[in-house]
N, C-alpha and C positions, 0 to 999 in steps of 0.2 A: 504494500500500500504506500502511496506517495504521502510523505509528510512535508509540509511547507513551514518554514520558519522565517518570519520577518524580523528585521533589525534595521537600525539606522535612523529611527525616528528621533525626536528630541524637541527642544525649545529653541526657537529662533525668532528674531525680530522681523517685522514686516519688511519685505524687500529682500530678505535673505534667501539662502538656499539650503536644501537638504537632499540627501540621496539614500532613501531607504532601499534595502535589498530584500529579496525573497529567495531563500535557498531551499532546494528540494533535497530530500534525504537520499534519494537514489536517482539514477538516470530515469528520466521521465519517458513518456511515450514517444514513439517514432514521429508521431504527428500530434500536436497539441495546440491548445489555445490557453494562454495564461493572462490574467488580468489583475489590475489593482482596483479595489473598491474602497470606499471610505464611509464612515458613519460618525456624524457629529452628534453631540448630546441633544436628545429630544427630536432628532430627525431620522428619517429612514436612510438605510444604506443606499448608496448611489455608486454607479460605475464611473471610474476615472479614466482608465486607459487599458488597452489590451494589445497582445502580440500573438500572431498566428505563425507557427513555425513553417507550415506548408508553403506559404508564399512570402513570408517575412513581412507581412502587412502589419501596420499599427493603426490604432484608432484612439481618438481622444474625445472626451466630453467637451462640449463647447466652453465650459467654465475654466478648463485648464489648457485649452489649445494655445500653442505658442509659448507656454510657460513650462510645461512638463514634457519630459521625453522618456519613453520606455525603451529599454534595451535588454539584450539577452546575451549571456556568456554561457554557451552550451558546455564548454569544457569544465566549468565550475557549477553547472546545474543551477545557475543563479540568474534572476531577473532583477533589474534595477529600475527605479523611478527617479530620474533627476528632476527635482522640483526647484525652479527658479522664480524670482519675483513673487515670493510667497505673500499671501494676503491673510488677514485674520480669519476670513471665512474658509480658509483651507484647513483650519483646526479640526481635527477628527482623529479617530483610530483608523489606520490604513491597513487593509487586509489584502493578501494576494490569494488568488484562487486559480485552479487549473482543471482543465477537462481534456479528455482524449479527443482528438480530431479537430477539424477546422470549423470555426464559427465566424460568421461575418461580424466585424467589429461592432457595428451599430446594434446588432441583435445581442451580442454577448454582454454588452454593458447594461442593457436594460433587464436582463434576466438575473437580477442582482442576487437572488437566493437559489439559483438553479445549479450552481457548480458542484462538482463531485468532491473536490478537495479544497480545503481552506486552511490558512494559517490562523494563528491566534491574534494577530494584529500587532501593530506598533503605533504608539501615540505620537502624533505630530501636533505641536502647539505653536501657533504664531501669535506673538504679542505685538501690540500697537506701539 
């Protein structure tokens, strides 16, 4: 079974940067889609970004487009989320999730609770 472990969250001032990572315990599927989701206090979980191995495509929520970049290091079984120009509204627990096979990005991010494998999350706090 795949186990995902997030790290790299923290406290940063608005305008700053963080790069949380998501490490898989074992080599994952030959074809997979992996994404980042977040949940702020009192709000529903929302999709942030995802990556599909089959075609290398990435997808971003409008709220983070141009500021966040998802990347994958297959040798390390790790996915990163480079977050720049952080805003206070980016404060949330960030989770990574993974599924076997290809998912279109726009669909993957809206099926917020549909993924097979989840990490336990890493807290990101952006202060004003």
